Every structure is written in structure tokens, then in C-alpha cells.
N, C-alpha and C positions, 0 to 999 in steps of 0.2 A: 640527278634520280634518290642518290641519299639524302639531301636536303630534304627535298619533297617527302621522304616517306619519314625522316623525322619531324616534321611540320605537321603529317597528318596525326601521325602517333601522339604526339604532344597535344592536338587539339584533342583527339579523343580523349587521352587521358583528364584532361581540365573538364571535360563534359560528362566524365564520371565522376570526376570530383565535384563539381555544381551540385551534379543531380543526385549525390549523397547528401551534401551538403543540404538542399533545399528539404530532401527526405527529413531531414535531422531534426529541423528548424524548430520544431513545435516538440522538443522530447521532454517528455516530463522528467523532473526530479519529485521525488518522493522523500520525505521522511516517516518513520514506522516506529511502532510501539508491538511487542508480541507479549500477551500472559498464557501460561498453558497452565488449563483447568483443570484440576480433579474427573470435574463431569460437567458436560453443557450445562448453562443458566438457560431459563426461561426465555424465548427469543419476544415475547411479548413484555415481559417486565424489561429486556433491554432495550424493546421500542419504546418504552414510556417513558424509563431514565434518560434515554437519549431526548425526547419530546419533553422533557421538563427542563432539562440542563440548554436545548439549544432551541427548542422551539419546533415550527414544523421542518419535515424533511426538506433535503434539498433535493431531493428523487424519489420516489416508490421504490420499496425493498423489492430485492431481488432474492430468491431462492433458486438451489441447483439441485436436485437430488443427487444422492451416493447412489455407487452404481460398485462394480467390484474393486477396479483401480478406484476410485475419486471419491473421498469425503461429502458428505454433505456440506454446504455452504449457503449464510445467508448474509449477503450484504446489504445495511443499511447505511444510509447517508445523509448524516449532519453536520453543518456547521463549517462545512467544504471538506470535510474529513468523509474518509469510509473506513466504516466502521465492517469488520467482518467475522463472524462466529463458525467457524467449524467444528465439525461434528465427525470423529472419527470411530468405526469399527472397532477399537479396542473399548471405548466408554470415555476416553480420554476427546477432551476438544481445546481448541484456543479462539481467543480472544485476542483481533488486531485490531489496529487501525493505523491508517496513511493518509496525510497530506502533500500536497503537490507544495512545493516551494519554490520551484523555479523551473524555467525549460529552454529550451535552447542544445545545441550542440557544445560549445565553451562549458554551458553550467554542467552538464553530463559529465564532462569530462576532469572539471576543477570545480565539483560540488563546492560549498561555504561550507567545515565542517562545523563551526561557530553554530551556524542556521539551522543546520540539521540533527545536533546537537539539541540545540534547545526547543526544536517544535519537537522533536521527536520525546525529550521528558515533558513537552506540556502532554503529547499526546497518552504517554506512560501514564501519566497522575490521571486524566479521564478515561483511559481504560481500567485502572484497576479503580478506581473510583466506580465505574457503572458495574465492574465485578462483585463488588463487596454490597452495593446494592440493593444486586438478584442473589444475593446468598451464595454466591460463588467463592471456589476455595482452590487454593493452588494448589500445582500438583505436585506432591511430594519428589526430593530430588535433583527437582528444577528450579534455576532459578526465579525469581517471582516474577521478572518484567526483563525484556530484551529490548533494547533500543535499537534498531536497525538504521542502517545508512544506504 
């Protein structure tokens, strides 16, 4: 009886682990860069700057209106990267970019730091170039750019 119970328990555990592995098989890993802004930049300017640098957008822009608890956001998709412009109620804004670099369970647990840093620096250069082209300024008292992992 105990042997049968152990086999059933091991089988259920194996099914749970297999189901989880199947679920996270396409888990994306992103490199990112964030630039805090002193004031929001014009989204039309940002769209045109990115279109000049990358050509046509990969997807139509997406906008989410702000509420009492969430800031307004506009997402632009260029060059397989996602550029996000966040407008906060405080008057400050953030220009961010993220790009998928890998996917899978192992990549999520053990991401390649060198690839993430390299792609993050490239995204940071793009974010700062777009900010400068649209007349944006860095937010005082904060780092000009944050490379995320």
C-alpha cells in the first residue's frame, strides 16, 4: 500500500513539474533601459524619430489612459524593441525600452549577463538619442540612464 502511494505521489509530482516546465517554455527574458525625464516628450516626435531610425513600426502604437492609481502610457514597437513613454501625474515622465534576448525556463533562471548588458547599453543609447532628438531633459537628482536586467 505504501509503495503504491509513493508511486502515485511521485507521478503527480512529475506531472506538476512537467506542466510547469511546459508553461514556462516560452518565458521571455528582456534587456531594458530606462531614462527618467524632467517633463514628458511629445509622442508624435518620438514616433517620428523612431520611424526614421528603424523604418516602419513593428506594430501599431498602444496607449493606455491614466487613472488615479496608474500613469498614462504609450507603447511603440520598433526594431523588435518596445519603447514605453510613461506620463505621471507629478509632471515627471519616463522613457523606457525593452527587447527580448532569449526565452525559456533555463534562460529565465540563468540569463546571459554579458548579452543583457550589451543589449541594454544599445537600448540605452537609443533611448537617450530619442530623448535628445525630441528636446527631452534628464530628471535632476536621478541617474540619466538605468540599464535593467
